DRENPA-3360 file (N, C-alpha, C; in nm, 2 decimals, always signed):
BEGIN
1 = MGRRLARE = -5.70/+13.91/-0.91/-5.73/+13.95/-1.06/-5.61/+14.02/-1.10 ~ -5.57/+14.11/-1.02/-5.45/+14.21/-1.08/-5.49/+14.30/-1.17 ~ -5.42/+14.41/-1.17/-5.44/+14.53/-1.25/-5.46/+14.49/-1.39 ~ -5.38/+14.41/-1.45/-5.39/+14.37/-1.59/-5.52/+14.31/-1.63 ~ -5.57/+14.21/-1.55/-5.69/+14.16/-1.58/-5.81/+14.27/-1.54 ~ -5.79/+14.35/-1.44/-5.89/+14.46/-1.43/-5.89/+14.55/-1.56 ~ -5.77/+14.57/-1.61/-5.78/+14.65/-1.74/-5.85/+14.57/-1.86 ~ -5.83/+14.45/-1.86/-5.91/+14.37/-1.95/-6.06/+14.37/-1.94;
9 = FALKILYR = -6.10/+14.36/-1.82/-6.24/+14.38/-1.78/-6.29/+14.52/-1.82 ~ -6.22/+14.63/-1.80/-6.25/+14.76/-1.82/-6.27/+14.78/-1.97 ~ -6.18/+14.70/-2.06/-6.19/+14.70/-2.20/-6.34/+14.64/-2.24 ~ -6.35/+14.53/-2.18/-6.49/+14.46/-2.21/-6.60/+14.53/-2.19 ~ -6.60/+14.60/-2.05/-6.71/+14.67/-2.01/-6.73/+14.80/-2.11 ~ -6.62/+14.87/-2.14/-6.63/+14.99/-2.23/-6.67/+14.95/-2.38 ~ -6.63/+14.83/-2.41/-6.68/+14.78/-2.54/-6.83/+14.75/-2.54 ~ -6.87/+14.71/-2.44/-7.03/+14.69/-2.44/-7.10/+14.83/-2.43;
17 = YEVGDRDL = -7.04/+14.93/-2.36/-7.09/+15.07/-2.36/-7.08/+15.12/-2.49 ~ -6.98/+15.11/-2.55/-6.94/+15.18/-2.69/-7.04/+15.13/-2.80 ~ -7.08/+14.99/-2.78/-7.18/+14.94/-2.89/-7.32/+14.95/-2.86 ~ -7.35/+15.02/-2.75/-7.49/+15.05/-2.72/-7.55/+15.02/-2.59 ~ -7.49/+14.94/-2.50/-7.53/+14.90/-2.37/-7.50/+15.01/-2.27 ~ -7.57/+15.13/-2.27/-7.55/+15.24/-2.18/-7.58/+15.23/-2.04 ~ -7.62/+15.10/-2.00/-7.65/+15.09/-1.85/-7.51/+15.05/-1.79 ~ -7.43/+15.14/-1.76/-7.30/+15.13/-1.74/-7.30/+15.05/-1.58;
25 = PGVLAAVL = -7.38/+15.10/-1.49/-7.38/+15.02/-1.36/-7.41/+14.87/-1.37 ~ -7.52/+14.85/-1.46/-7.56/+14.71/-1.50/-7.44/+14.63/-1.55 ~ -7.38/+14.69/-1.65/-7.26/+14.62/-1.72/-7.16/+14.60/-1.62 ~ -7.12/+14.68/-1.54/-7.02/+14.67/-1.42/-7.05/+14.55/-1.33 ~ -7.18/+14.56/-1.30/-7.23/+14.45/-1.22/-7.22/+14.32/-1.28 ~ -7.26/+14.30/-1.40/-7.27/+14.18/-1.48/-7.13/+14.13/-1.49 ~ -7.03/+14.21/-1.52/-6.89/+14.16/-1.54/-6.82/+14.13/-1.40 ~ -6.84/+14.21/-1.31/-6.76/+14.21/-1.19/-6.82/+14.14/-1.07;
33 = EGKKYTRE = -6.94/+14.15/-1.04/-7.00/+14.09/-0.92/-7.03/+13.94/-0.92 ~ -7.02/+13.89/-0.81/-7.04/+13.74/-0.80/-6.91/+13.68/-0.83 ~ -6.80/+13.73/-0.86/-6.68/+13.67/-0.89/-6.58/+13.70/-0.77 ~ -6.49/+13.62/-0.74/-6.39/+13.63/-0.64/-6.27/+13.71/-0.66 ~ -6.29/+13.83/-0.69/-6.17/+13.93/-0.72/-6.15/+14.02/-0.59 ~ -6.03/+14.06/-0.58/-5.99/+14.15/-0.46/-6.07/+14.28/-0.48 ~ -6.09/+14.33/-0.37/-6.16/+14.46/-0.37/-6.08/+14.56/-0.42 ~ -5.95/+14.56/-0.41/-5.86/+14.66/-0.48/-5.87/+14.65/-0.63;
41 = DTTFCREL = -5.87/+14.53/-0.69/-5.88/+14.51/-0.83/-6.02/+14.55/-0.89 ~ -6.13/+14.52/-0.83/-6.25/+14.57/-0.87/-6.26/+14.71/-0.86 ~ -6.22/+14.76/-0.75/-6.23/+14.91/-0.73/-6.14/+14.99/-0.84 ~ -6.02/+14.93/-0.87/-5.95/+14.99/-0.99/-6.03/+14.98/-1.11 ~ -6.09/+14.86/-1.15/-6.16/+14.85/-1.28/-6.28/+14.97/-1.27 ~ -6.36/+14.97/-1.18/-6.46/+15.06/-1.16/-6.41/+15.20/-1.19 ~ -6.31/+15.24/-1.11/-6.25/+15.38/-1.11/-6.21/+15.40/-1.25 ~ -6.14/+15.32/-1.32/-6.10/+15.33/-1.46/-6.20/+15.35/-1.56;
49 = VNKTVDCL = -6.30/+15.27/-1.54/-6.42/+15.27/-1.63/-6.49/+15.40/-1.61 ~ -6.52/+15.43/-1.48/-6.61/+15.55/-1.47/-6.53/+15.67/-1.50 ~ -6.40/+15.69/-1.48/-6.32/+15.81/-1.50/-6.31/+15.83/-1.67 ~ -6.31/+15.71/-1.73/-6.29/+15.71/-1.87/-6.41/+15.76/-1.94 ~ -6.54/+15.71/-1.89/-6.66/+15.76/-1.93/-6.70/+15.90/-1.89 ~ -6.65/+15.95/-1.77/-6.69/+16.09/-1.72/-6.59/+16.18/-1.79 ~ -6.49/+16.15/-1.83/-6.39/+16.24/-1.90/-6.36/+16.22/-2.04 ~ -6.46/+16.16/-2.11/-6.44/+16.09/-2.25/-6.40/+16.22/-2.34;
57 = DEIDSNIM = -6.47/+16.33/-2.34/-6.43/+16.44/-2.42/-6.28/+16.49/-2.40 ~ -6.24/+16.51/-2.29/-6.10/+16.55/-2.26/-6.00/+16.43/-2.32 ~ -6.04/+16.30/-2.29/-5.95/+16.20/-2.33/-5.95/+16.19/-2.49 ~ -6.07/+16.19/-2.55/-6.07/+16.19/-2.70/-6.00/+16.30/-2.76 ~ -6.01/+16.42/-2.70/-5.94/+16.53/-2.76/-5.79/+16.53/-2.75 ~ -5.75/+16.47/-2.64/-5.59/+16.44/-2.64/-5.54/+16.33/-2.72 ~ -5.62/+16.23/-2.77/-5.59/+16.13/-2.85/-5.59/+16.20/-3.00 ~ -5.70/+16.27/-3.03/-5.70/+16.34/-3.16/-5.59/+16.43/-3.18;
65 = AVLKNWGY = -5.55/+16.49/-3.08/-5.43/+16.60/-3.10/-5.31/+16.54/-3.14 ~ -5.28/+16.42/-3.12/-5.16/+16.35/-3.15/-5.16/+16.24/-3.27 ~ -5.29/+16.22/-3.33/-5.30/+16.14/-3.44/-5.25/+16.21/-3.57 ~ -5.16/+16.15/-3.64/-5.10/+16.21/-3.76/-5.16/+16.12/-3.87 ~ -5.20/+16.19/-3.97/-5.25/+16.12/-4.10/-5.33/+16.01/-4.07 ~ -5.42/+16.02/-3.96/-5.52/+15.91/-3.94/-5.63/+15.98/-3.87 ~ -5.75/+15.96/-3.93/-5.88/+16.02/-3.88/-5.92/+15.94/-3.75 ~ -5.97/+16.00/-3.66/-6.01/+15.93/-3.54/-6.13/+15.84/-3.57;
73 = DRLSVVDR = -6.22/+15.88/-3.67/-6.33/+15.78/-3.70/-6.27/+15.65/-3.77 ~ -6.14/+15.64/-3.80/-6.10/+15.52/-3.87/-6.04/+15.43/-3.77 ~ -6.03/+15.48/-3.65/-6.00/+15.37/-3.54/-6.10/+15.26/-3.53 ~ -6.05/+15.13/-3.50/-6.14/+15.04/-3.47/-6.19/+15.06/-3.32 ~ -6.29/+15.00/-3.29/-6.37/+15.03/-3.17/-6.26/+14.98/-3.06 ~ -6.20/+14.86/-3.07/-6.11/+14.80/-2.96/-5.99/+14.90/-2.95 ~ -5.94/+14.94/-3.06/-5.81/+15.03/-3.05/-5.85/+15.16/-2.98 ~ -5.96/+15.22/-3.01/-6.02/+15.34/-2.97/-6.03/+15.33/-2.82;
81 = IILRLGTC = -6.10/+15.22/-2.76/-6.11/+15.20/-2.62/-5.98/+15.17/-2.54 ~ -5.89/+15.10/-2.61/-5.76/+15.08/-2.54/-5.69/+15.21/-2.53 ~ -5.69/+15.30/-2.63/-5.63/+15.43/-2.63/-5.69/+15.51/-2.52 ~ -5.81/+15.51/-2.51/-5.89/+15.59/-2.40/-5.84/+15.54/-2.28 ~ -5.83/+15.40/-2.25/-5.80/+15.35/-2.11/-5.65/+15.40/-2.08 ~ -5.56/+15.39/-2.18/-5.42/+15.43/-2.16/-5.41/+15.57/-2.13 ~ -5.49/+15.67/-2.21/-5.48/+15.80/-2.20/-5.54/+15.84/-2.06 ~ -5.65/+15.78/-2.02/-5.71/+15.80/-1.89/-5.63/+15.78/-1.79;
89 = EMLFFDDI = -5.56/+15.67/-1.78/-5.45/+15.64/-1.67/-5.35/+15.75/-1.67 ~ -5.29/+15.79/-1.78/-5.18/+15.88/-1.79/-5.23/+16.02/-1.73 ~ -5.36/+16.06/-1.76/-5.39/+16.18/-1.73/-5.45/+16.20/-1.58 ~ -5.51/+16.08/-1.53/-5.59/+16.09/-1.40/-5.53/+15.99/-1.30 ~ -5.45/+15.92/-1.33/-5.41/+15.82/-1.23/-5.27/+15.84/-1.18 ~ -5.22/+15.94/-1.11/-5.10/+15.98/-1.08/-5.01/+15.86/-1.02 ~ -5.07/+15.76/-0.96/-5.00/+15.65/-0.88/-4.94/+15.56/-0.99 ~ -4.98/+15.57/-1.11/-4.94/+15.47/-1.23/-4.84/+15.54/-1.32;
97 = PARVSINE = -4.72/+15.49/-1.33/-4.62/+15.56/-1.42/-4.68/+15.54/-1.56 ~ -4.66/+15.66/-1.64/-4.70/+15.67/-1.77/-4.66/+15.54/-1.86 ~ -4.52/+15.51/-1.82/-4.47/+15.39/-1.91/-4.55/+15.25/-1.88 ~ -4.59/+15.24/-1.76/-4.67/+15.12/-1.71/-4.80/+15.13/-1.79 ~ -4.87/+15.24/-1.79/-4.99/+15.25/-1.87/-4.98/+15.22/-2.01 ~ -4.87/+15.26/-2.07/-4.86/+15.25/-2.23/-4.81/+15.10/-2.24 ~ -4.74/+15.04/-2.16/-4.71/+14.89/-2.17/-4.82/+14.80/-2.16 ~ -4.91/+14.85/-2.06/-5.03/+14.76/-2.04/-5.13/+14.78/-2.16;
105 = AIELGKRY = -5.14/+14.90/-2.21/-5.22/+14.92/-2.33/-5.18/+14.86/-2.46 ~ -5.04/+14.84/-2.47/-4.98/+14.77/-2.57/-5.03/+14.62/-2.58 ~ -5.00/+14.56/-2.45/-5.04/+14.43/-2.43/-5.20/+14.39/-2.45 ~ -5.28/+14.49/-2.42/-5.41/+14.48/-2.46/-5.44/+14.47/-2.60 ~ -5.36/+14.57/-2.68/-5.38/+14.58/-2.82/-5.32/+14.45/-2.88 ~ -5.22/+14.39/-2.84/-5.17/+14.27/-2.90/-5.28/+14.16/-2.88 ~ -5.34/+14.16/-2.77/-5.42/+14.05/-2.73/-5.57/+14.06/-2.81 ~ -5.62/+14.19/-2.81/-5.75/+14.22/-2.83/-5.76/+14.29/-2.98;
113 = GGGESGRF = -5.66/+14.35/-3.02/-5.66/+14.43/-3.15/-5.62/+14.37/-3.27 ~ -5.60/+14.44/-3.37/-5.55/+14.38/-3.50/-5.41/+14.35/-3.49 ~ -5.35/+14.32/-3.61/-5.21/+14.28/-3.61/-5.10/+14.39/-3.58 ~ -5.14/+14.51/-3.61/-5.05/+14.63/-3.59/-5.10/+14.72/-3.48 ~ -5.19/+14.67/-3.39/-5.25/+14.76/-3.29/-5.16/+14.79/-3.19 ~ -5.07/+14.69/-3.15/-4.98/+14.72/-3.04/-4.87/+14.83/-3.07 ~ -4.82/+14.82/-3.19/-4.73/+14.93/-3.24/-4.80/+15.05/-3.25 ~ -4.92/+15.06/-3.32/-5.00/+15.18/-3.33/-5.04/+15.25/-3.19;
121 = INGVLDAI = -5.08/+15.17/-3.11/-5.11/+15.22/-2.97/-5.00/+15.27/-2.89 ~ -4.88/+15.20/-2.90/-4.75/+15.26/-2.85/-4.73/+15.40/-2.91 ~ -4.72/+15.41/-3.04/-4.69/+15.54/-3.10/-4.78/+15.65/-3.04 ~ -4.92/+15.64/-3.04/-5.01/+15.73/-3.00/-4.99/+15.76/-2.86 ~ -4.98/+15.66/-2.76/-4.98/+15.69/-2.63/-4.84/+15.75/-2.59 ~ -4.74/+15.71/-2.65/-4.60/+15.76/-2.63/-4.60/+15.92/-2.67 ~ -4.68/+15.96/-2.77/-4.68/+16.10/-2.82/-4.76/+16.18/-2.71 ~ -4.86/+16.12/-2.66/-4.94/+16.17/-2.55/-4.85/+16.20/-2.42;
129 = RKKYESSN = -4.77/+16.09/-2.39/-4.67/+16.09/-2.28/-4.58/+16.21/-2.30 ~ -4.52/+16.22/-2.42/-4.43/+16.33/-2.43/-4.49/+16.46/-2.43 ~ -4.61/+16.49/-2.47/-4.67/+16.61/-2.47/-4.69/+16.65/-2.32 ~ -4.73/+16.56/-2.23/-4.74/+16.60/-2.11/-4.63/+16.61/-2.02 ~ -4.52/+16.52/-2.06/-4.40/+16.54/-1.98/-4.34/+16.68/-2.01 ~ -4.35/+16.72/-2.13/-4.29/+16.85/-2.16/-4.37/+16.97/-2.11 ~ -4.50/+16.94/-2.07/-4.56/+17.05/-2.01/-4.58/+17.03/-1.85 ~ -4.49/+16.92/-1.81/-4.49/+16.90/-1.67/-4.62/+16.85/-1.60;
137 = TK = -4.72/+16.80/-1.67/-4.84/+16.75/-1.63/-4.83/+16.63/-1.55 ~ -4.75/+16.54/-1.61/-4.72/+16.40/-1.55/-4.59/+16.36/-1.60;
% end
């Protein structure tokens, strides 16, 4: 599957979660089980989804802190989830360079978001990266 596809599945799982299917273990099982993916990839997907949900308040506050002239409630569901995934990776997955997380989020935005999603996601996540690099967090 690879981490890129694992991120796509994480996006789909979190989309279902966001629109009301709060049975996260059930959604994870429905999307991942019974398919021939490597253990490493399914583990990464599960960890990314669970960490995003578990740390949602912290992740959202980091996103809101860098939004300029844009209300958080104006974000599309897909863009919001992609921003959450990218922010989660930067904050909690030390083995993934921040630029990789940003690039992967941009690609998700181009594929699943609106016409300007890739550029918007890049700007927001890069601002978060700079904030944390300046504070030596990552």
